N, C-alpha and C positions, 0 to 999 in steps of 0.2 A: 552548512550543508553536510549531510552524512553521505559517505560514498563506500561502496563495496565492489571489489574486483572479482571477476570470474573469467574462466576460460571456456570457450564453446566446445562441448564434447560431442562425440558421435551421436549420443542419444538426444542432443539438442537440435539436430538438423532435420529438415523435412525432405520430401521427395524432390524438391527443387534444389537441394544441396545448400540451402541457406538456413539461418536461424529460424526455427519454427515459432509460430505465434504462441503456442503453449509454453515454449521455453522462455519467451519474454515474460510471461505471467509468472512462471516459476522463479526466474531470477529476481523479479520485482518483489515477490512474496518473501524470498530468502533475505533480500536486502532490507525489507521492511521489518522482519523479525530481528535482524541484527541491529537495526535502528532502535527498536523497542528495548532490546537488551542493554544497549549502550546508555539509554536514558532511564534505566531502572525498572523497566517493565519486563523482567525475565519471566520465564514460564513458572518458576517457583513463586515469584512475587504475585503474579496474576492468580495462581492457584490458591495462594493464601487468602485472597479476596473472593475466590470462587467465580472469577470472571474470565472471559476470553474474547478476542476480537472476531468480528464477523464482517464480511465484505458484502456491500449492497450492489456495487457495480465497479467495473474497471473499463475505462475507455482508452484504447491505445491507438496512437497515430504513428505510422511507420514512415521513415524518411529514406533510409539506406539499408542495403543488404549487409549481412555479416555472415562469416563462414567459419567452418570447423577449425579448431586450433587457434583461433584469434582471441585475444583478450578483450573483454568489455568491462566497462565501469557503469554501475548503476548508482545514480544519486537519489536521495530521498529528502524531501522537505514537506512540511505541513502547509497546506494551502487553506485549511479551515478547521476550526474547532468550535463546538458549542460551549456555552458558558459553564455547563455542568459536566463537560467532558464526554457526554454520551455519544456524540457524533464527531467524527474526524474525517478529514479529507487529505490525501497525500498526492503529491506530484512526484512522479518518477521520471528520470531522464536516463537514457542509455547512450553511451559513447563508445567509439572504437578506440584503439590504442593511440590514434593520432588526435583524439579529442573531437572527432567528427560526430555530430548528433545522429544517432541511429533511429531513435524513437522517443516518444513522450507518452505518458499515461497518467490519467487522473483516476484515483480510486476513492470511493466513499464507503465508509464503514461505521461501525458502532461497537459497543460492548454489550455482551450478553451475560446474564446471570446463568451459570451452568446448572443450577438446581431448578430454577423456575422456567428456564428457557425463554426468558423475556429480556428485552432491552433494559439496560441499567445505566445509571450515572457512574462516573468514576469515584472511587473512594477519595476523600480529601487529600490524603498523602500523595496519591498518584496524580490527582488534579494539579496539585502544587508542582510536582515534578514536570508535568506537561508544559508548564510555563517556559521551560528552557528549550523546548523543541525548536530546531531551526525552521524558520517560516519563509515562504515565498514572498515576493514583492506584492502579489495579489491576495495575500492572506485575508480571509473574511471570517467573521463570527457566524457560525452556522446555527440554523433553527431547524425544527422538524420539517418545515416546508421545503428546505433545501434537499431533503431526501425524496421529495415527490416531484422534482422539477421535470422529470421525463414524461409525466402524465400517464405512466403505465401503472396498472393495477392487476392483481391476480384475477384470472378467469378460469374457473374449474370446468372440466369436461362434464357435459350433461349425461 
């Protein structure tokens, strides 16, 4: 399990005086990028293959409040990967300084080719590195169908 520690700043709280939902998203994103760097997916490495990560969705479930000046820990584990590495799913958990569970979030994403702006598979070297990712107990092999489980599709304005 990958973990990253943060302190809740003034800019992280909302009008209720507790950690804002947008701050949860920012902490999880920052932890996820730290995770990628630790496992060899640095910005320079990704740029050398002309790829970048994209988020399809994040579903967050909140359990307890957290307040300014308090430390929090964000854990990151992989709960799904496709065989070709194109799709990935992360589970994030946030804890207070006592280890009490504040929130959990599932995030589904993919890799995009930065020139064609289309989804792409992982290059072999990165796919091999992804085998060492820490995985959840519920880890599953993802397919394209897993990206459509919500049943939602784009609908343009007429």
